[in-house]
C-alpha positions as CSV (number, residue, x, y, z in Angstrom):
1,M,31.8,23.5,15.7
2,K,31.0,26.1,14.2
3,K,28.2,26.3,12.2
4,F,28.9,27.0,8.3
5,S,27.2,29.4,6.1
6,L,28.1,30.9,3.1
7,G,29.1,34.8,2.2
8,L,26.9,36.6,0.0
9,I,29.2,37.3,-2.9
10,P,29.6,32.9,-3.0
11,K,25.2,33.5,-2.6
12,I,25.7,35.8,-5.9
13,V,28.0,33.4,-8.0
14,L,26.1,30.3,-7.0
15,A,22.0,32.5,-7.8
16,I,23.4,33.3,-11.1
17,I,25.2,29.6,-12.2
18,L,21.5,27.7,-10.8
19,G,20.0,30.4,-13.2
20,V,21.8,30.1,-16.4
21,L,21.4,26.2,-16.0
22,I,17.7,26.5,-15.2
23,G,16.7,29.3,-18.2
24,K,18.9,26.4,-20.6
25,F,17.7,23.4,-19.7
26,T,14.0,23.8,-17.7
27,P,10.6,24.4,-20.1
28,E,9.5,27.9,-19.9
29,A,6.6,26.8,-17.1
30,F,9.8,25.3,-14.8
31,V,11.4,29.3,-15.2
32,R,8.0,30.9,-14.6
33,I,7.9,30.6,-11.0
34,F,10.7,32.1,-10.5
35,V,9.8,34.5,-12.6
36,T,6.6,34.8,-10.7
37,F,8.7,35.1,-7.6
38,G,11.0,37.8,-9.2
39,S,7.7,40.1,-10.0
40,I,6.6,39.9,-6.3
41,F,10.0,40.8,-5.3
42,G,10.8,43.5,-7.3
43,N,7.7,45.1,-6.2
44,F,8.2,44.7,-2.4
45,L,11.9,46.1,-4.0
46,G,9.6,49.1,-5.2
47,F,7.5,49.3,-2.4
48,A,11.1,49.4,0.0
49,I,12.9,52.2,-1.9
50,P,11.9,55.3,-0.3
51,L,11.9,53.9,3.1
52,I,15.1,52.4,3.0
53,I,16.5,55.8,1.3
54,M,14.3,57.8,4.0
55,G,15.9,55.1,7.1
56,F,19.4,55.8,5.7
57,I,20.0,59.9,4.6
58,V,18.0,61.2,7.3
59,A,20.0,59.9,10.4
60,G,23.3,60.0,8.2
61,I,22.5,64.2,8.2
62,A,21.3,64.4,10.8
63,E,24.5,62.5,12.7
64,L,26.7,64.6,10.2
65,G,25.5,68.2,11.4
66,S,25.6,67.4,15.3
67,G,29.0,67.4,15.9
68,A,29.6,70.6,13.5
69,G,32.6,72.2,13.5
70,K,35.6,73.0,11.7
71,L,37.3,69.7,11.3
72,L,34.3,67.5,10.6
73,G,33.4,70.2,8.2
74,L,36.8,69.6,6.5
75,T,36.0,66.1,6.8
76,V,32.7,65.9,5.1
77,A,34.3,68.4,2.4
78,L,37.4,65.7,1.6
79,A,35.8,62.7,1.8
80,Y,32.4,64.4,-0.3
81,G,35.1,66.0,-3.2
82,F,37.3,62.6,-3.5
83,T,33.6,60.7,-4.3
84,L,32.8,63.4,-6.5
85,I,36.0,63.6,-8.3
86,S,35.8,60.0,-8.3
87,G,32.3,59.7,-10.2
88,F,33.3,62.2,-13.1
89,F,36.0,60.0,-13.0
90,G,34.0,56.6,-13.5
91,F,32.5,58.4,-15.5
92,T,34.8,60.1,-18.0
93,V,37.0,56.4,-18.7
94,G,33.3,54.6,-19.0
95,K,32.4,57.4,-22.0
96,T,35.9,56.8,-23.4
97,L,35.9,52.5,-23.1
98,L,32.2,51.4,-22.7
99,P,31.5,51.9,-26.1
100,S,34.5,49.8,-27.6
101,I,32.9,47.0,-25.4
102,I,29.1,47.4,-26.1
103,T,29.1,47.4,-29.3
104,N,25.9,48.7,-31.7
105,S,26.4,44.5,-32.5
106,S,25.6,43.3,-28.6
107,I,23.3,46.0,-27.9
108,S,21.7,44.8,-31.3
109,S,21.8,41.1,-29.8
110,V,20.4,42.6,-26.6
111,A,17.1,44.3,-28.8
112,S,17.1,41.2,-30.7
113,Q,16.6,38.4,-28.3
114,A,12.8,37.0,-27.0
115,K,10.8,38.8,-25.3
116,D,11.4,38.3,-21.2
117,L,9.4,35.5,-19.8
118,E,6.0,36.7,-18.2
119,P,5.3,35.8,-14.3
120,Y,1.5,33.6,-14.0
121,F,0.8,36.1,-11.4
122,T,1.7,39.7,-10.0
123,I,1.3,41.6,-6.1
124,Q,1.6,45.3,-6.6
125,I,3.0,47.0,-3.1
126,P,3.1,50.5,-4.3
127,P,5.4,52.5,-2.6
128,M,4.0,54.9,0.1
129,M,6.0,57.7,-1.9
130,E,7.4,58.6,-5.4
131,V,11.2,58.9,-4.7
132,T,11.8,61.7,-5.4
133,T,9.2,63.0,-2.3
134,A,10.9,60.7,-0.4
135,L,15.2,62.3,-1.1
136,I,13.5,65.8,-0.5
137,F,11.9,65.3,2.4
138,A,14.9,63.2,3.8
139,F,16.9,66.1,3.0
140,L,14.1,68.7,4.9
141,L,14.0,66.3,7.6
142,G,17.7,65.5,8.2
143,L,18.7,69.1,7.9
144,G,16.4,70.0,10.2
145,I,17.2,67.8,13.0
146,S,20.5,69.2,12.4
147,A,19.8,72.6,12.5
148,T,17.2,72.1,15.9
149,G,19.6,69.7,17.1
150,S,16.2,67.4,18.4
151,S,17.2,64.5,20.1
152,T,13.8,63.0,20.0
153,L,13.9,63.8,16.3
154,K,17.1,62.1,16.3
155,K,16.8,59.3,18.2
156,A,14.0,58.8,16.2
157,A,15.5,58.6,13.0
158,E,18.2,56.6,14.4
159,E,15.6,53.8,15.6
160,F,14.1,53.8,12.0
161,Q,17.2,53.5,10.1
162,N,17.8,50.5,12.5
163,I,14.4,48.8,11.3
164,I,14.8,49.5,7.5
165,S,18.7,47.9,7.9
166,K,16.6,44.7,9.4
167,T,14.9,44.5,7.1
168,I,17.8,44.7,4.5
169,E,19.6,42.3,6.3
170,K,16.9,39.7,7.4
171,V,14.7,39.8,4.3
172,V,16.1,41.7,1.4
173,I,19.5,39.8,1.6
174,P,18.1,36.0,2.3
175,L,16.0,36.6,-0.8
176,L,18.4,38.7,-2.8
177,P,20.2,35.8,-4.4
178,L,16.8,33.9,-5.1
179,Y,15.7,37.1,-7.0
180,I,18.9,37.0,-8.8
181,L,18.9,33.4,-9.8
182,S,15.3,35.0,-11.6
183,I,17.0,37.4,-13.6
184,F,19.2,35.3,-14.8
185,G,16.8,32.0,-15.7
186,N,14.9,34.7,-17.4
187,M,17.8,36.2,-19.4
188,T,19.1,32.9,-20.2
189,Y,16.0,31.5,-21.6
190,T,15.6,34.7,-23.5
191,G,19.1,34.3,-24.4
192,K,20.8,37.5,-23.4
193,A,23.0,36.3,-20.5
194,T,25.9,35.3,-23.0
195,T,25.8,39.3,-24.5
196,I,25.8,40.1,-21.0
197,F,28.1,37.7,-19.6
198,S,30.5,38.5,-22.2
199,V,30.4,42.2,-22.1
200,F,30.5,42.4,-17.8
201,W,33.6,40.8,-17.4
202,K,35.7,43.6,-19.3
203,V,33.5,45.9,-17.6
204,F,34.8,44.5,-13.9
205,I,38.6,45.3,-15.3
206,I,37.9,48.2,-16.3
207,I,36.6,49.6,-13.1
208,I,39.0,47.4,-10.5
209,A,42.0,49.2,-12.4
210,C,40.1,52.6,-11.5
211,H,40.2,51.7,-8.2
212,F,43.6,51.4,-8.5
213,I,44.2,54.9,-10.5
214,I,42.2,57.2,-8.0
215,I,43.7,55.4,-5.2
216,L,47.1,56.2,-6.7
217,F,45.8,60.0,-6.6
218,Q,44.4,60.2,-3.8
219,F,47.5,58.8,-2.0
220,A,49.8,61.2,-3.9
221,I,47.8,64.6,-2.9
222,G,48.0,63.0,0.9
223,S,51.6,62.0,1.2
224,S,53.0,65.0,-0.9
225,L,50.9,67.9,1.8
226,S,52.4,65.7,4.8
227,K,55.3,65.1,3.4
228,K,55.7,61.1,3.7
229,N,56.8,58.8,1.1
230,L,54.1,57.2,-1.2
231,F,54.9,54.2,-1.8
232,K,55.8,52.7,1.7
233,C,52.3,54.8,3.0
234,L,51.1,52.3,-0.3
235,K,52.9,49.7,1.3
236,I,51.7,50.4,5.2
237,Q,47.9,50.2,3.1
238,T,48.3,47.0,1.7
239,Q,47.0,45.4,5.3
240,G,43.9,47.8,5.3
241,Y,43.0,47.2,1.2
242,M,43.3,43.2,2.3
243,T,41.0,43.3,5.2
244,A,38.9,45.1,3.4
245,L,38.8,42.7,0.5
246,G,38.0,39.5,2.8
247,T,35.9,41.4,5.2
248,Q,33.8,43.6,2.7
249,S,33.2,45.9,5.1
250,S,34.3,49.1,5.8
251,A,33.1,48.6,9.8
252,A,35.0,45.5,10.0
253,T,38.3,47.2,8.8
254,I,37.8,50.7,11.4
255,P,40.9,48.5,13.6
256,V,43.0,47.9,11.3
257,N,42.6,50.8,8.9
258,L,43.4,52.8,12.0
259,Q,46.5,50.9,13.3
260,C,47.8,51.7,9.6
261,S,47.2,55.1,10.3
262,E,49.1,55.0,13.1
263,K,52.1,54.0,11.3
264,M,52.0,56.3,9.1
265,G,52.3,58.8,11.9
266,I,48.7,60.5,11.7
267,T,48.0,62.3,14.6
268,K,45.9,59.8,17.8
269,G,43.3,62.6,17.7
270,I,42.9,62.9,14.0
271,R,43.1,59.1,13.0
272,E,40.7,58.2,16.0
273,F,38.0,61.2,14.2
274,V,38.6,60.4,10.4
275,I,38.7,57.3,10.0
276,P,35.5,55.8,11.5
277,L,33.8,58.9,9.9
278,C,35.0,58.1,6.4
279,A,34.0,54.9,6.9
280,T,30.9,55.9,6.6
281,I,30.7,58.7,4.3
282,H,33.7,58.4,1.8
283,M,32.3,56.8,-1.1
284,S,35.3,56.5,-4.0
285,G,34.9,52.5,-4.6
286,S,31.6,52.0,-4.7
287,T,30.7,56.1,-7.1
288,I,33.3,54.3,-9.3
289,T,31.1,51.2,-9.1
290,L,28.0,52.1,-9.5
291,T,28.3,54.6,-11.9
292,I,30.3,52.5,-14.6
293,C,27.9,49.8,-13.9
294,A,24.8,51.8,-15.0
295,M,26.8,53.1,-18.2
296,S,26.8,49.9,-19.1
297,V,23.3,48.3,-18.1
298,M,22.4,51.7,-20.1
299,M,24.4,51.2,-22.8
300,L,23.2,48.0,-23.5
301,N,19.1,49.1,-22.9
302,N,20.0,51.4,-25.4
303,M,19.3,54.0,-23.5
304,P,21.8,57.7,-23.7
305,V,23.8,58.3,-21.1
306,S,23.9,62.2,-21.0
307,F,26.1,64.2,-19.1
308,S,24.4,66.3,-17.5
309,S,22.1,62.9,-15.8
310,F,25.3,61.2,-14.4
311,A,26.5,64.8,-13.3
312,G,23.2,64.8,-10.9
313,F,24.0,60.7,-10.2
314,I,27.4,61.5,-9.3
315,A,26.5,64.2,-6.7
316,M,22.9,62.3,-5.3
317,L,25.3,59.5,-4.6
318,G,27.6,61.3,-2.3
319,V,24.8,62.1,-0.2
320,S,22.4,59.2,-0.7
321,L,25.0,56.5,0.5
322,V,26.0,58.2,3.7
323,A,25.3,55.5,6.2
324,A,24.7,52.7,3.5
325,P,27.9,50.6,4.5
326,G,27.1,49.1,7.6
327,V,24.3,47.2,5.8
328,P,25.5,43.9,3.4
329,G,25.0,45.6,0.0
330,G,24.2,48.8,1.6
331,C,25.5,51.2,-0.8
332,V,23.7,49.4,-4.5
333,M,20.5,49.5,-1.7
334,A,20.6,53.1,-1.4
335,A,21.7,54.0,-4.6
336,L,18.8,52.2,-6.1
337,G,16.4,55.5,-5.6
338,V,19.0,57.7,-6.7
339,L,19.1,54.9,-10.3
340,K,15.3,55.1,-10.9
341,S,14.5,59.0,-10.4
342,I,17.5,60.6,-12.2
343,L,18.6,57.7,-14.2
344,G,15.1,56.0,-15.2
345,F,16.0,52.0,-14.2
346,S,13.7,50.0,-14.4
347,E,12.8,47.0,-11.6
348,P,15.1,44.4,-14.3
349,M,17.8,46.5,-14.5
350,L,17.4,47.9,-10.9
351,G,18.2,43.7,-10.1
352,L,21.1,43.4,-12.2
353,M,22.5,46.3,-11.1
354,I,22.1,44.5,-7.6
355,A,24.0,41.8,-8.8
356,L,26.9,42.8,-10.9
357,Y,27.8,45.1,-7.3
358,I,27.2,43.0,-5.3
359,A,29.6,40.5,-7.1
360,Q,32.8,42.6,-7.2
361,D,31.3,44.7,-3.6
362,S,34.9,43.8,-2.1
363,F,36.8,45.8,-4.4
364,G,34.4,48.8,-3.9
365,T,34.6,48.8,0.0
366,A,38.8,48.3,-0.3
367,C,39.0,51.3,-2.2
368,N,36.7,53.7,-0.4
369,I,38.6,52.7,3.3
370,T,41.8,53.2,1.4
371,G,41.2,56.6,0.6
372,D,40.1,57.2,4.0
373,Q,43.7,57.1,5.0
374,A,44.6,60.0,2.3
375,V,41.5,62.0,3.9
376,A,43.0,61.8,7.3
377,M,46.4,62.2,5.9
378,I,44.9,65.8,4.6
379,V,42.8,67.1,7.5
380,D,46.6,65.8,9.6
381,F,48.4,68.4,7.4
382,I,46.0,71.0,7.9
383,D,45.6,70.5,11.4
384,R,49.2,70.8,11.7
385,K,50.0,74.1,9.8
386,G,46.2,76.0,11.6
387,K,47.7,75.2,15.0
388,K,51.2,76.6,13.9
389,K,49.3,79.5,12.8
390,T,47.8,80.2,16.3
391,N,50.9,79.1,18.2
392,P,53.3,80.3,16.8
393,E,55.6,78.8,19.4
394,T,55.7,75.3,18.2
395,I,57.4,76.2,15.4
396,S,60.3,76.8,17.5
397,A,59.1,73.7,19.5
């Protein structure tokens, strides 16, 4: 018989429900047991963040540079450009709509609630390096491996990435529901959970609406350049979108996305290169989600939300998320360092971000892989155009 196993999202939802029940109906002494675990796990997460940055960014940059060429450069530029556009679009929407959802009464309600419960004891696990140091070192090492073509260092970076991926998969992810339970148990006991729930179901609707708008924008560009029917392309891509929604995995959706690409008439060589690559580097949906969720958490905590800080945050996300989708919850894990270093998130805020992101991770993944198709259409158009210029006889042919 096939072994039954709950997926990550059901586990997160169950953890939130149990956290609310424990915080509401059990005594303080019992809630503090979970708060103690949350404190220890949070410190471990703080220790792991620089290592996660090193594991993902070094290998990701080294891999992108290994096949340097015009096609690679074009695909990376388009994927990063779409990611930036999506992030700033999310920021604009958030700035416009979130103040009407996260009102002064919501902020004061959170601020006026009882102080968070203290753990029975704490275990300090100081990180090996600061987050900013890890980011700079990761960029330096990744670019250096790309420039020198060192196969030894590249292999070491890939193996270190495997270690970090296994740590996330075997340690962080299994314990994550318990960590989220501790956060929501604490928030419910202090009275903050009601306000947060009343806000974030509206935030999720905004995020999903933004996903659909950015998909329409990307496909409008791709289909117009390649002279394809916009609505026909969107209809074909529905299969890929629904597959990503169900699997919650960019990697698992690649075969279906390749079939959709073939039906759209994208050149075989282009689709077989662009679709797998973009599954790793194109993060429009994840960037929208992370940006709007981060703004919401900051507003609830009465922190200033400025364009300058989010410009740096969005720009860094485009790089930090490279290679992260191969790990469950990888995007939000890879973003923890940027959230902490640029936006100044505390450990409880990081925990809340993890819960909020994973709760709708499948929608972000579906938006990511759908946008991959638009990138493939544009690359295919530019490649065909370049070949016609190089070989004028193909025009008459």
